C-alpha positions in Angstrom: 0.1 0.1 0.2 1.2 3.2 -1.1 0.6 6.8 0.7 0.7 8.8 -2.4 1.0 8.2 -5.9 1.6 11.3 -8.2 0.9 11.8 -11.5 2.5 14.3 -14.0 5.4 15.1 -16.2 9.0 14.4 -15.7 11.9 16.5 -17.2 15.5 17.2 -17.4 16.1 20.9 -16.5 18.9 22.7 -18.0 19.9 26.3 -15.9 22.0 28.4 -17.8 23.1 31.7 -16.3 25.0 34.7 -17.9 25.5 38.2 -17.5 25.4 38.6 -21.1 21.8 38.2 -21.1 20.6 41.6 -21.3 16.9 42.3 -19.6 15.0 44.7 -21.8 12.2 46.7 -19.8 9.0 48.2 -21.0 8.9 46.1 -24.1 5.4 45.8 -25.8 6.1 42.8 -27.6 6.6 40.7 -24.5 3.6 39.4 -22.2 5.5 40.5 -18.9 6.7 44.0 -20.6 10.1 42.5 -20.1 12.5 40.3 -22.1 15.8 38.6 -22.5 17.9 39.4 -25.4 21.1 37.7 -27.0 23.0 39.0 -29.7 21.9 37.2 -32.8 24.9 35.4 -34.6 27.0 35.9 -31.5 28.9 33.2 -29.0 27.6 33.8 -25.6 29.9 33.1 -22.5 28.1 31.4 -20.0 29.1 31.7 -16.2 27.2 28.8 -14.9 25.2 25.5 -16.0 23.5 23.1 -14.0 21.6 20.2 -14.9 18.7 19.0 -12.4 15.8 16.9 -13.1 12.1 18.6 -12.8 8.4 18.0 -14.1 5.6 18.2 -11.5 4.9 14.7 -11.2 8.5 14.0 -9.9 9.0 17.2 -8.0 6.2 16.6 -6.0 7.1 12.8 -5.4 10.6 14.0 -4.0 8.8 16.0 -1.3 6.5 13.2 -0.2 9.4 10.7 -0.1 11.5 12.9 1.8 8.5 13.6 4.2 8.5 9.7 4.8 5.5 8.9 2.8 5.8 5.7 0.8 5.5 7.2 -2.7 5.2 6.4 -6.6 5.3 8.1 -9.6 3.3 7.4 -12.8 4.3 9.0 -15.9 6.3 8.8 -19.1 9.8 9.4 -20.2 11.6 9.0 -23.4 14.0 6.2 -24.2 17.1 8.2 -23.7 19.8 9.4 -21.6 17.9 11.9 -19.7 14.9 9.5 -19.1 17.6 7.2 -17.5 18.9 10.0 -15.2 15.3 10.7 -14.1 14.7 7.2 -13.2 18.1 6.7 -11.2 17.2 9.6 -9.0 13.8 8.4 -8.5 15.3 5.5 -7.0 17.9 7.1 -4.9 14.9 9.0 -3.3 13.3 5.3 -3.0 10.5 6.4 -5.0 8.7 3.5 -7.0 9.1 3.6 -10.6 7.0 0.9 -11.6 4.5 3.0 -13.0 7.0 4.8 -15.3 6.4 4.0 -18.9 9.5 4.4 -21.6 8.2 6.0 -25.1 10.2 5.7 -28.0 8.0 8.0 -29.9 9.5 11.7 -28.1 12.4 12.3 -26.0 11.9 13.1 -22.3 10.6 16.5 -21.4 13.2 19.3 -21.5 13.4 22.7 -19.8 16.1 25.2 -20.6 15.9 28.0 -17.9 18.0 31.1 -18.5 18.9 33.9 -16.2 21.2 36.6 -15.9 22.3 37.5 -12.2 18.7 37.7 -10.6 16.3 35.1 -9.6 13.7 36.1 -12.4 14.3 33.6 -15.4 12.7 32.5 -18.9 12.0 29.0 -19.1 12.2 27.4 -23.0 9.9 24.1 -22.6 10.1 21.0 -24.7 6.9 19.2 -23.9 7.8 15.4 -25.0 7.1 12.1 -23.7 4.8 13.4 -20.9 2.1 14.2 -23.0 1.9 10.7 -24.1 -0.4 8.2 -22.6 1.2 6.4 -19.9 -1.3 4.4 -17.7 -0.2 1.1 -17.0 -2.2 -1.8 -18.3 -3.5 -5.3 -16.8 -2.2 -6.3 -13.4 0.1 -3.1 -13.0 -3.5 -1.0 -13.3 -5.0 -2.8 -10.5 -1.9 -1.7 -8.4 -2.7 2.0 -8.7 -5.7 1.4 -6.4 -3.3 0.4 -3.6 -2.5 3.7 -2.1 -4.5 6.4 0.2 -3.9 9.4 -2.2 -3.5 10.5 -5.8 -1.6 13.7 -6.4 -2.2 15.4 -10.1 0.3 17.7 -11.1 -0.7 19.6 -14.2 -1.4 17.2 -16.9 -1.4 17.9 -20.7 -1.7 16.1 -24.1 -3.1 12.5 -24.2 -3.1 12.1 -20.3 -5.4 15.4 -20.2 -8.0 12.9 -21.8 -7.4 10.4 -18.8 -7.9 13.3 -15.9 -11.6 12.2 -15.6 -11.1 8.7 -15.6 -8.3 8.9 -12.9 -10.4 10.9 -10.8 -13.3 8.3 -11.1 -11.2 5.5 -10.5 -9.9 7.0 -7.4 -13.1 7.9 -6.1 -14.5 4.6 -6.7 -11.3 2.8 -4.8 -11.8 5.4 -1.9 -8.8 7.2 -2.9 -8.1 10.7 -1.6 -7.3 13.4 -4.5 -5.4 16.4 -4.4 -5.1 18.1 -7.9 -2.9 21.2 -9.3 -4.5 21.3 -12.7 -3.0 23.0 -15.7 -4.9 25.5 -17.7 -5.4 22.9 -20.4 -7.3 20.8 -17.9 -9.5 23.9 -16.7 -10.4 24.4 -20.3 -12.2 20.8 -20.1 -16.2 20.9 -20.8 -17.8 22.6 -17.9 -19.8 19.7 -17.1 -16.9 17.2 -16.9 -14.9 19.7 -14.9 -17.8 20.3 -12.3 -18.3 16.5 -12.2 -14.1 16.3 -11.5 -14.0 19.1 -9.0 -16.7 17.7 -6.8 -14.5 14.9 -6.1 -11.4 16.4 -5.1 -10.4 16.9 -1.7 -7.5 19.5 -1.9 -7.3 21.7 -5.4 -4.2 23.8 -5.7 -4.4 27.0 -8.2 -2.5 29.9 -8.6 -4.0 33.3 -8.6 -4.3 33.5 -12.5 -5.6 30.4 -12.6 -8.5 30.8 -10.0 -9.2 34.0 -11.8 -9.5 31.9 -15.1 -11.6 28.9 -13.7 -13.9 31.5 -11.7 -13.9 34.6 -14.4 -13.7 36.8 -11.4 -10.9 39.3 -11.1 -8.1 37.6 -8.8 -7.9 40.9 -6.5 -11.4 39.8 -5.3 -10.5 36.6 -3.2 -13.6 36.3 -1.2 -15.8 36.2 -4.3 -13.4 33.8 -5.8 -13.5 31.5 -3.0 -17.1 31.6 -2.7 -17.4 30.4 -6.3 -14.8 27.7 -6.1 -16.4 26.3 -2.8 -19.8 25.9 -4.8 -17.7 23.6 -7.3 -15.4 21.6 -5.3 -16.5 20.7 -1.8 -12.9 20.1 -0.7 -9.8 22.4 0.6 -9.4 25.4 -1.8 -5.7 26.7 -2.0 -4.6 29.6 -3.7 -1.0 30.6 -4.1 0.0 34.2 -5.0 3.8 34.3 -5.2 5.4 36.4 -3.1 1.8 37.6 -1.7 1.8 34.4 -0.1 -1.5 31.9 0.3 -5.0 31.9 0.9 -7.0 28.8 1.6 -10.5 27.9 2.4 -12.2 24.9 3.9 -15.8 26.5 2.8 -16.1 27.8 6.6 -12.7 29.7 7.2 -10.3 31.6 5.2 -6.6 30.9 6.1 -3.9 33.6 4.9 -0.3 33.6 5.2 2.7 35.7 3.7 6.0 33.9 3.0 9.1 34.8 5.4 10.3 38.2 4.4 13.8 37.3 5.1 13.9 34.0 2.7 16.7 33.8 0.3 15.6 33.5 -3.6 18.1 32.2 -5.6 16.0 29.7 -8.4 12.1 29.8 -8.2 11.7 26.9 -10.4 9.5 24.5 -8.6 8.4 26.7 -6.0 4.6 25.9 -6.6 5.3 22.2 -6.5 7.2 22.4 -3.2 4.4 24.3 -1.8 1.5 22.1 -2.6 3.4 18.8 -1.6 4.6 20.3 1.3 1.0 21.6 2.2 -0.4 18.1 1.6 2.7 16.3 3.6 1.5 18.7 6.5 -2.2 17.9 5.8 -1.5 14.1 6.3 1.0 14.4 8.8 -0.9 16.9 11.3 -4.2 15.2 10.9 -5.9 17.9 8.5 -4.5 20.8 10.3 -4.4 23.6 7.7 -2.4 26.2 9.7 0.1 23.7 9.9 -0.2 22.3 6.5 0.3 26.1 5.3 3.5 26.5 7.6 5.0 23.3 6.3 4.1 24.1 2.4 5.9 27.6 2.7 8.7 26.4 4.5 9.5 23.6 2.0 8.9 26.1 -1.0 11.4 28.8 0.9 14.1 26.0 1.2 13.4 24.8 -2.4 13.8 28.3 -3.7 17.2 29.0 -1.5 19.0 26.9 -4.1 19.1 26.0 -7.9 16.9 23.3 -9.0 13.3 22.0 -8.7 14.3 19.3 -6.0 17.1 21.0 -4.2 16.7 21.9 -0.6 13.6 20.2 -0.1 12.8 19.4 3.6 12.5 16.0 5.3 10.3 14.9 8.2 13.1 15.6 10.6 13.9 19.1 9.3 13.4 22.0 11.5 11.9 24.9 10.0 10.2 28.5 10.5 6.6 28.8 11.4 4.9 31.9 9.8 1.9 33.4 11.3 -1.4 32.1 9.7 -4.7 34.3 10.0 -7.8 32.4 10.2 -10.9 34.1 9.4 -14.8 33.2 9.7 -16.8 33.1 6.6 -20.6 34.1 7.0 -23.4 33.3 4.9 -22.9 36.9 2.9 -19.1 36.0 2.2 -17.7 38.6 4.6 -14.7 37.3 6.6 -14.2 38.3 10.1 -11.1 37.6 12.5 -11.6 34.5 14.2 
């Protein structure tokens, strides 16, 4: 029996840092208003290059394993060197890899993370084998039922079509469900999405995803959570980057800011490390949301203090700073009052 099986991507991340990468500001051609510029036809000197594994499915599995949970990962890799490295690392972390499928049609997912001297970065993503169908068949499939939790990292490609089936499979087998859906998943037909969300125990969204789902401006938190609580009876978690996190259990809103003295080196994987830390705390501390938020933020803080999506993650015996969590009672008209 597993404690958790994670689903999602597995990737090889290549972090490249160079002062020669020029930052352009106030640029209308870029969605963020800023861009990284390289001289065309030039050879660019790179100060540092770091290889690390990533992908939401394996990133979260790493936290769960470090927190002492019996963990398995279900996903697809390419039949290549990068895929072998991912398997090697998962086994080193004592994560069961029996549900990992090797695909010859595509290479393992890759991300090239480009930055100059700061923590901000641009990521070039190759969505490879993880987009292909990776569900095990036959006797292996029946073993998916032998777990207490399913954790769904963002899914895309062919796996997107199996999201509803997997959620129903979990519900039919009394498996708890935590999910951090991709924007592609949020674009599923409305009735299908409502059916899926009605079965989810913990839903993780960032501000933009929550706003996209509810069609409410992300500045209006109360209305967002009122809408989400209508379609998802479980715990709803909205992450807000440097502004922290807000969580609803349908009766209370819990809010917390990250440690203002945290060291930010690389934010790759920050969302994965928070979500997996939160769920680890929720299981370890008997559904205590305050402690879950504290562990989630601490795990994310430890992760972003180093380069790589799996570096710095807390283990079960790690000491960590517990941030203050504000708990508010939500009344029927959705006005929140300090508890």
